[in-house]
N, C-alpha and C positions, 0 to 999 in steps of 0.2 A: 237670583243668583248674584253673589258679590263678585263684581268684575275684577276686584283687586286680587282675588285668589288665583286668577289666571296668570298673574305676573309674579316674578321673583323680585324680592327687594335687592337693592344694590349690594347689601351685605351677603345675601345668599349667592348672588352671582359671583362675587369675589371669592367666596368660599369654594364654589364649584371650580373656578379657574385655579385656585390654589391647590385643590385636590388633583386636578389634571396634571399640574406641574409636579406635585409631590409623587404621584404614581409613576410618571414617566422618569423622573429623576431617580427614584428608588430602583426601578428596573435597570436603568443605565448603570447605577452604582453596583448592583449585584453582579451584573455581567462583567464589569471591570475588575471586581474582586476575584472572580473565577478565572479570568483570562490571563494567561502567561505568555501571550504571543509577543512578537517583536514588531514595532511599527515598520511597514515596508517603505518602498522608495519615496513616494510623495510625502507621506506622513513624517518620515524621518527628516526629510529636507526642511519641511516647515518647522518641525521641532528644533532643528539646529538653528534656524533663523531666530526663533524665540529665545534661545539661549544667548545668541549674540546680542540681541537687544537687551536682555537681562544684564549682560556684562557691561554694555554701554551705559545703562541707566544706573549702574553702581556708582559711577563718578560723573554725574552730568555737569555740563557747563552751559547752562541755558542762555547765557548772554554772549556766547562765543559763536560767531557765524561759522567758523571752520568746524567746530564740534557738530553743529547742526548738519553741515554738508556731509560729514562722515556718518552721522546718524542716519540720514536718509539713504546713503549709499550702501548701507548694510544689506538691504534687500533692493536690488536693482531690477528684478524681474516682476515681482508682485508688490503692490502697495502694502505698507507694513502694519496696518492697524491690528490685524489678527495677531501678529507676533508681539506687538507692544502690549496688548491686553493680556496675552498668555504670559509674557515676561512679568507683568505686575502680579498675576496670580501665583506664579512660581516663586516670586520673591516672598510671598506670604506663606504658601503651603509647601514649598520645597520643589526641587527640580525633578522632572520626570514626565512621562507620557500621561499617566493618570491624573497628575496634578494639573497639567496643562489642559486636560479635558474638563476640569472643573469649570472652565470658562463656558462650557456648553449649558451649564445650569443658568447662567445669565442669558445666553442666547435663547434658551427654551422659554424663559419667562417673557422675554420681549416678543418672541414669535406668537406665543399664546395670546398675549395682550393685543398684538396687532391684528391677528386673525379674528379674534372676538370682536374687536372694535369695528373692523370693516364689515363683518356680518351684521352687527347691531345697527350701525348708522345707515347701511344700504338696505337692510331688510328689517330684522327685529332681533331682540336679545336671544331668542331661542335658536335662531340660525347661527348667531355669533358663538354661542356656547357649543353647539354641535360641531361647528367648523373648527373651533379651537381644539376640541377633543379628537376629531378625526385627523387633524394635522399631526398629532402625536402618534398616530397608529399606522401611518404610511410606512411600509418596509424601507423604502428608499431613504426616508428621513431619520428613522430611528437607527438604521444601520450607519448612516453618515455621521450622526452625532456621537457614535462610539469610536470615531477615528478623528485624529487631529488634522482637519482639512480646512481650507479657506472657504469651501462651499457652504458650510453651515452658517458662519457669521455673514457671508455674502447674502445668502437667502434671507436671513433674519433682518438685516439692515435694508435690503431691497423691499421686502414686504412692509417694513416700518415706514420707509420713505413713501411707498405707494399709499399707505394708510394716511400719512400726514398730507400728501397731495390730495387725497380724497376729502379730508376734513377741509382743506383750503378751498377746494372746488365747491363744496356745499355751503360755505359760509355766505350769508347775505349782508351782514353788517360789515362796514368797511374796516373798523379797527380790528375786528376778529380776523378778517382776511389778512391784514398786515401781520398780526400775531402769528398766524399759521404760515405766512410767507417766511418768517424768520425760522420757525421750527422745521419746516420742510427743507429750507436751505441747509440747516445744521445736519439733519439726518442724511440728506443727499450728499453732503460733503464727507461724512463718515463712511457712507456706502462706497463712494468713489475712492476713498482711502483704504478700502478693503480689496476691491478688484474692479478693473475697468468694465467688466462684462455686466455690471449693474445696468448699464445703458441698453443692453439687449432687452431689458424688461420695462424700463421707464421711457424709452424712446417713443414708442407708439402712443401711450397716454399723453405724453407731453406734446407730441406733434398734433394729436387730436384737439387738445385744449387750445394750443396756439392758433390752429387753423380756425376753429370755431369762434374764438374771441376776435380774431381779425375780421371775419365776416360780420360779426355783430358789433364791430367797432368798440369793443370793451378794452380801451387802451390802458386803463389802470390795471386790469388783470395781466396784460402783457408786461407792464412795468414790474408788477409783483413777481412774475416768473423770472424776469431778468435780475431782480434784486436777490431772489433765491439762489440763482446761479452764482452771483457775485459772493454771497455769503458762503456758499459751498466751496468756492475757489479758495477762500482764506484757509480752509482746512486742507484741501488736497493739493493746492498749487505747489507748495514747497517740494513735495516729493516728486511730482511730475516734472517740475522745472529741472531738478537735479538729474533725473533718470530718463528724460524724454527720448534720448537717443536709443535707448534699449527697447522702446515700445515697438519699433519696426521689426526687430529681430524676434521679439516675443510673439508677435502676430504669426510670423512664419514658423517659429519653433513650437508653438502651441496649437497651430491650426493645420498648415499644409503638410509639414513633415510627419506628425503623428498619424494624420489621415492616410498617408501613403504607406506607413508601416503597418497600420492596423487593418488596411483593406476596407475602409469605409466607402459606402456607395457614392459614385459621382453624382453631382448635382443635377445632371440631365437624366437621371433615372427616377422612377416612382419610389424606389426604396429609400432614396435620400429624404423624401418628403413625408414618408410614412414611418420613418425610423422611430421617432419618439411616440407616435401613436401606438405602434406595436409594443412599445416598452411600457405602456400604461398599466397593464395587468401586473407586471413585475413591480412597478413603482407603488401601486396603491392597493393591490389584491383584486381578484375577480369579484369578491363579495361587495366591496365598496363601489365597484363600477356597475354591477348588475342591479343590486337592490334599489339604489336611488334612481336609476334610470327607469326601472319598472314602476317605481312610485310616481315619477313624473308622468309616465304614459297613462297609468290607471287614474291619476288625478285629472288628467286632461279628458279622459273618457267619463268622468263624473262618478267614479266608483267609490269615492271617499266622501264622508260628510263634510260640510263646509267648516273651515277652520274657525275657531273662536278667536284667533289672533290674525285675522285676514290682513294681508298687506295691501295697502292702497295700490291700485293697478299702475298708476303712473310712476310711483316710487319703485314698484317691482320692476317695471320695464327699464327704467333708468339705471337701476342697480345692476341688472343683468347685462345691459349694454356696456356699462362702464367696466365691469369685470371681464366681459368678453373682449373688449379692446385690449386689455392687458394680456389676457390669456392667448388670444389668437395672434396678436402682434409678436409676443415673445416666442411663440411656437414657430412662426414663419421665419423670424430672424435666426433663431438657433438652428432651424433646419437648413437655412441657407449657408451655414458654415460647413467647410469641407470636413473638419474633424468632428465626429459625433462621439459624445460621451454622456452617459446617463446622468452624471453629476452636473453637467453644464446647465441643464434646464430645470434643476431643482427648484428654482425660485418661482416657478409657476405652479408648483404642487400645492402650497398653502391656499392659493386662490382657487384651485380646483377643489380643495376641501370645502370651501364655502358653497360652491355649486352643488357638490355632493350632499352637503348638509341640507340644502334647500330641497333636494330630491328626497332625502330620507325623512324629513319631517312631514312629507305629504302622506305618509302612512298614519292615518288618523282613525278615531273611533275604535271599533273592535280590532282594527289592524295595527293599532299603535304598538303592541308588543313586538312587531317586526323590527321596529327601530332598535329596541333594546336587545333583541336577539342578535341582530346584526352587529351591534356594538360589542356584545359579549363574545360573539364568534371571532370578530377581528382581534379583540384583546387576547383570546386564546391563541390565535394564529401568531400574534406577536410573541407570546411566551414560548410557544413551541418552535418558532423561528429562531429565537435567541438562545434558548436553553435546551440542553440535550435530554428531553423527556422521552422515555422509551415508548416506541410504538406510534409516534406522532409524525414521523418524517414524511410518510406518503401523503397523509392528509394535508400537511402544511405545504408541501410542494404542489399539490393540486390546487389549493386555494391561493397560494402566493408563489408564482412561478419564478421569482427572482433568485431562488436558491437560499439555502440555510446560512445563517450567520452565527455560528456557534463560537463560544470562547475556546481558546486553546488551553487545555487543562494540564499538559505536561510542563515540567520545569527543566527541560533538557537543552535549551538553546544557550550555547556557551559564549555569546557575544561579550558579555561583561568579563568573563574569565579570560577571553582572548585579549581584550584591551589591557587587563591587569598584567598579563604575561609580557606584553610589549613594554609596559611601564617598568616592570621589574628588571628587564634586560637593559633598557635605556632610560634610567630614571631622571636624567638631567637634560633630556632632549625632547623636542617636538618630533614625533615619529610620523612617518607617512607610509600608509599601507597601499600597495597596489592590489586591488581587489578584483580577482578574475571571476569568481562566482557571482551570479546575478539573479538571485531568487528572492522570494518574499522576505525570508528571514535573514539572508546573507547577501548583501549588496553594498556598493560603495556608500550610498546615502545612509543606510542603517548603521554600518560600522563607523562611519564618520560621526553620526549622532552620539553613539556610545562613547566614542573617543572625546567628543566635546563635553559630555557629562563628566568625564574623568579630567576635569580641570583644563579642558581644551588642549590636552597633551598629545592626543593621537588623532590623525586624520585618515579618512578612507578616500581613495581616488579611483576613478574608473580608467581602465586602460584604453588605448587607442584601438580603432577598428582596422587600420591598414597594417600590412606586414612591416613597412618601414617604421611605423609608429611603435609597434610591438618591440622591434629590435632596439629602439631607443629607450623604451620603457624598461626593458630588461637591464639596461645599464644604469638607469637613474634611480630606480626604486630599490631600497635596501630591504624592504619587507614585501612579502607576497602572501595572499590568502587564497587557497584553492579548495575545491570540494569535488569528491567523486560523484558519479551519478548525474542526475539532472542538474544542469547549470543555468537553467532559465534562459535569459536573453544574452548570455555570453556568446561572442562571435568565434568563428573557427580559428582565426589567428591567436586569439586570447587562450582558447582551449589548448592549442598547440604549445603555447608557452607553459601552460600548467603541466602538460605532460613532460616537457623538457626539464622543468624544475626538479622532477623526481630523480634525475641523474646528473644534474648540474653540480659540479664540484665547487663552484663558487658560492653555493648556498647550503645552509644547514637547516635540517628539519627541527624546528624548535619544539613543537608540540602538535599532537593530533587529538581530535575529539571524535568519539563515536556518536553519531546522531541517531535519532529514533527511526529514521528511514533506512538504517543500516549503511548509510554512507559515511565518509570520513572527511572532516574539515581539517585542513593542514595549514600551519603557520610556518613560513620560511623566513630566514634572516641571512643576509649576506655575511660571508665569513670575514671579509675585510670591508666594513662599512665606510661610507664616505666621511663620516664624522664619528669619533670615539671620544667620550667625555668620562673622566674618572677623577676621583679625589687625588690630591697631591700633598705630600708632606712638607714640601718647601714653602716657606712664607715669603711672599713678595706682594707689595701694594701695586706695582706696575706689571704690565704684561711683558713677558720675556719670550723670546724665540729660543727654544732650547735646542732645536735640531731641525735641519732641512735635509730631506733625502731626495736626490735628483740625479738623473743620468749626467755623466760628465761630458759627453760629446753628442751633439744633436744637430740635425739639419734645421734650417728655418722653413716656415710655412706649414708646420705640422704641430699637432698637439703632443704634449709630453706629460708623463706622470710626475707628480711632485707631492711630497708629504711634508707638511709643516707640523711641528709640535710646539704648542704655546702653553704657557703656564702663568698663573696670576690669581688675584682675588676674583671671586665670582662676579662681583659687581663690575669690575673692569672688563672681564672677559665677555660678559653678557652685553655690555654696552659698546663693545669695541668694534671699530671699523679699521681695517688694515689698508694703508696706501703703500703698495709695494712696487718698487721700480727694479727692473733688471736693465742695467746701463752698461754700455760698451766702455771698456777701459783700454785706451790706446796703449800699445806696447811701450812706446817711448815715454809716456807720461802716466804710467799705471798708478803711481803713488800721488800724483799732484793734480790731475785734471780729469774730469769725467766728460764723456761725449754726449752729444744730444741724441744719439741713436739709442733707443731704449724701447722696451715695452712695459706695460703695467699689468699688475695682477691684483687689483683692488677687490676686496670682499669683506663681508662681515665675519667675525670669528664664529666658527661652527656653522657657517652659512646662515647666520641669524636665527638658528633653530634651537638655541639654548633655552631651557624652560625651568622656571622655579625661582625662588628667592632664598639665598643662604647667607649666613653671617659673613661680614667682610674678612674676618680672620681665617675663614675656611678657604683654602686654595684648591684649585683644580688644574687639571691638564686637559687640553683639547688637541686631539690629533686629527688633522684634515688630510684626506687622500683625494686629491683633486687632479683634474686635467688642466694644463696651462697651455694656451695658444701662443706659439712663437710666430710673429708676423713674417710674411714673405719678404724677400729681397733685403734681409738684414745682412750686413757684411760679416764674414767669418772673423772670429776673434773671441776674446774672453769677456764675459758679462758678469757683473757683480750685483748682488742683491743689496738694496737699501730700503728702508721703510720708515713710515710714520704711523704712530697709533693715534686715532681720532676717536674721542669719546662722543657717541651719538647723542647723549643726553646733555652733557655740559659744554661740548665744543672744545674741551681741553685736548691739546696735542702734545706729544713728545716723541723723540726719535726712538726707533727700535734698534737695540744693540745687536748687530750682526757680525759674527766672527768669520769674515772672509769666505762667504758663500759664493762660489763662482761656478759658471757653466761656460763651456766652449761651444760656439756655433761653428760647425764644419759642414758646409753645404754639400760635401761629398759623402757625408755619413748617411746611413740608412734610417728611415723612420722606425720608431719603436712603438709598441703597444702602450696605450695610455688609459688612465681613468677618464670618465666623461668630464667635459669642460664645466667649470663652475658657471652658474646661471648669470652672474653679472657680466662675465666675459661674453657669453652668448648674446646678451642683450646689446652690448656695445657693438658686436659684430653685425647683428641684425639692423641696428639703427643706421648703418651706413647706406642701407637700401633706400632710405628716405630721399636721397639725392635723385633717385630714378623716377620719382613720382608714382603714378598709378601702378606701373609695372612692378615697382619695388614693394608695394604694400601687401600684395598677396603672400609672398614668402614671409614677411614679417608676422602677419597675423596667423598664418598657418603654424609657424613655429611657436609663437607666444602662447597659443592655445595649449600646446603640449607642455611648454616650460611652466606654465601656471599650475599644471598638475604636480610638478616636482617640488614646488614651493607652495604649500597649501595656504600660507598666510601672505604670499606675494611680497615677502620682505626684501627679495632681491631688487625690486624696483626702488625701494627706499635706499638700499645700499648703493645702487648705481647713482641715484640722484645726489646723495650726500657726498659721495666720494668725488664725483665729477664737479659738483659745485665748489668743493674745496680746491680742486686742482685748477679750475678755471679762474678762481678768485686769486690764486697765489702764483702759479707759474704755468700758464697755458702753453706757451711756446708754439711750436709748429703743429701741434696736435689739437689746437683750439677748435678747428672746424669739426673734426671727428668726434671730439668729446662733447661738443654742443649738440650734435645729432643724438648722442646717447642721452644727454640731459633732456632733450625734447621728448624722446620716446618714453623715457621713464616717467615724466610728468603727465604725458598724454594717457599712458596706461593706468596711471593712478587717478585719472579723471580730475586732475588739478588744473582747471582752466586758467586761473591767474598765473600760476607758475609756468604753464606751457606757453602762454602769451609772452611772458618775459623772455623765455628761452628762444622762442621763435623770432622775436624782434632782434635778439642778438645774432641768431642764425642769418637773418636777412642782412645785417650789417657785414657779416663775414662773407656772404655769397649773395649779393643783391640781384644777380642776373639769372638766378635759378627761379623760374616761374612757380615751381611747386612749393617753394618756401612761402611765397605770398599766399598760395592757395591753402596751405596747411594753416596759416595764421587766420585766414578767412573762415575756415571750417571751425576752428576753436572759438572764434568770435560768435559764430552762429550757435554753437553748442552752449555758449555762455549768454545767449540772448542779447547780443550786441550787433544787430544786423547792419547798422550804419557803418560801423568800423569794418565789418566784413566786406561791405560793398567797396570801400576804399582799397582794401587789400586785393580784391578781385579785379579791380581796374588795373592794378599793377601787374597781376598775373596775366590778364588778357593782353595787356600791352606787350608783354614779353613773348607770349605764345597765343596769338589770336585763334579764334574758332576751335578752341578746345572744349569739347562737349561737357566734360566734367566741371570745368570752370563756369560755363554758362548755366548749368543746372544750379550750382551754388549761387550764382548771380540772381537767378530767378527766385530762389528760395529767400535770399536776403530782401528782395523787393516785397515779397508776400509778407515776410515777418515785420516789415516796416508799414504794412497796411496798404501797399500799392499793389492791389490784386490784379488790376488790368495790366500793369507793366510786367508783373510776374507771369501772367497768362501768356502775354505776347512772347516772352522769352522761352517759357517751358513748353508751350503747346507744340511747336515744331519738333522739339526734341523727344517728347514723350508720346 
């Protein structure tokens, strides 16, 4: 017998792998053609990030450090590699869910190659080919690759990294070890730039290798692993350095909180440790669990003839042990997490495919058709699972208990039409939708994504959960979306507002859509929006104040309604920042001298929400309906409006012509109903809490969380920063301390450490005896990886207020960040 006939040539192997990729890709593509569904919560959120990276890459500045900082900050929760790759694909193939999913063609090819290579080098080419094929037939994997999720690229790059680590481990020649050191480091870096949970799967193999090499005194191997880590850090470190502060909240938000909501079993129960074991039939089908297992048992009992491609016993044992280290380690680590999700453990399924392939190829001799029958049956299950073939549902659910994953064939989801309706009514503005409904097809993430596809002009936002948040949301959102019937995860206070909108005279029903489930989707718009933009026939290069509508007599200490009407060229309006003063005019010197008693009402024109580019010769009118806060303890008298226009792009300024707009403060007058305060004013008010230290931070961040919902692009932070910077540089006066608080908070919330450090140093000059000012500066230094400077500031803080636990914790962290672990432990251990 010619032994060469027992083996495939490399060309034949590559042809088989190409066929596996082609069949899986065709199946995916046919499903996507048939499907007219809407990306739900997570998928829409990820797609939105890919669009934001696409926009950032339209005008890159690769040699600008500030551009890179903003680039990494686009995604502060998850590392951005998935979004960046999807952005590049959408740049070529166009924007959309299906085009973003073209990236999975790339991930499929990498996964097939990695699984095949692992099977081949650990066992033989036959197991490699079968493993690659089976990995494309697991329900969990083919369902996931039809959705735009991080889990698919994470799984692919995790398995590829493990494959490279295996190559490195098996190399005997030194120069090849160093070559694979570099390759593994690069793959490891890309995996960590995809999601941190790659380490759930690589930690145990790496720990096993390090431990074994230490015992064997193979120091060159240890050095190579260290070099791999350094190489990987070149890739992932910039993002982690920029966003490391969010990692702590991400752990809580993605682990503890969802586990409590979803009712996942506690770790002290058996159910927590068998959760993923019980999930295996859904993930891989009963067929692929039972048939390979039976093959292993029968082979062990000697029921099959000897294999013509027998694997050497030592190689077989080492391969099984190595895969088991990965498989068991990742299973235990994922099971130890509070939050259980079947997507989280996907990266161990391709390794399971190699185990199952080994069991399946044991069916030899006259039993060899069992392999192909199993493969054919699993392929049929995939087809019936994905496509609506009549009469197959019961059989499919019996063999694959994970549920059917069929395309949505109707074309009745009106998300695109809803966004176009908003754009038609407010064509010159960025609109913000308060989304009360919270289902698969209609939720804040999904509507936000469709609004981003529409030139980033419409944003969807989730309402608060508390009654007081809902009352505030009702005042600040000009648009609301509701739905009758099942509203998914919407809370009771949110649904109560939806019911109230039906009879609220402040809102108009813009349009309703009849849905296939016989429910009604409704779009509401405020009768008197906070901002109205329309074309204007007057021609003017400068911004003019045409009219101010304001009560004539008001008390101090309360908000009041005010309407400004501005006109001018689009370029000037869109770039405009208004520095407005309301100054007391002394009765005796009304025409000659202004008092230092005043309040300010700085803000961007239209709240910074003007959208689009129009010719300079085309003029517009912007009407703002705002609430203005009149500070407490102002003396009674007449106050006059003065103002300066500041161009945010060029820095140009000029005075605003105001025709004797006055208001009288009478502290005996009664408060009147007002529009909600503008967001810049609210930020300045909140910033004064910084003087109180820890006690003042909670109200700041509670309110900022809601304010950020009302300005989806957070432009109010830039407005506050630019207006306060101008005032502090030109005429700070007696309000210098208050305005510096506002500048500090605006820069901190923009995650601008350099700017925040400058503002905090100025704050310390103005009020050096407040220990919290020094502590804030120390915190920002730590955030910016300057622990030595942080330690100096903390010494000042502790000198002013010794034994403050929060200061000591920061002091211990600064010691650890400087490499002084013993000192840090001495400081932190009594506190923690």
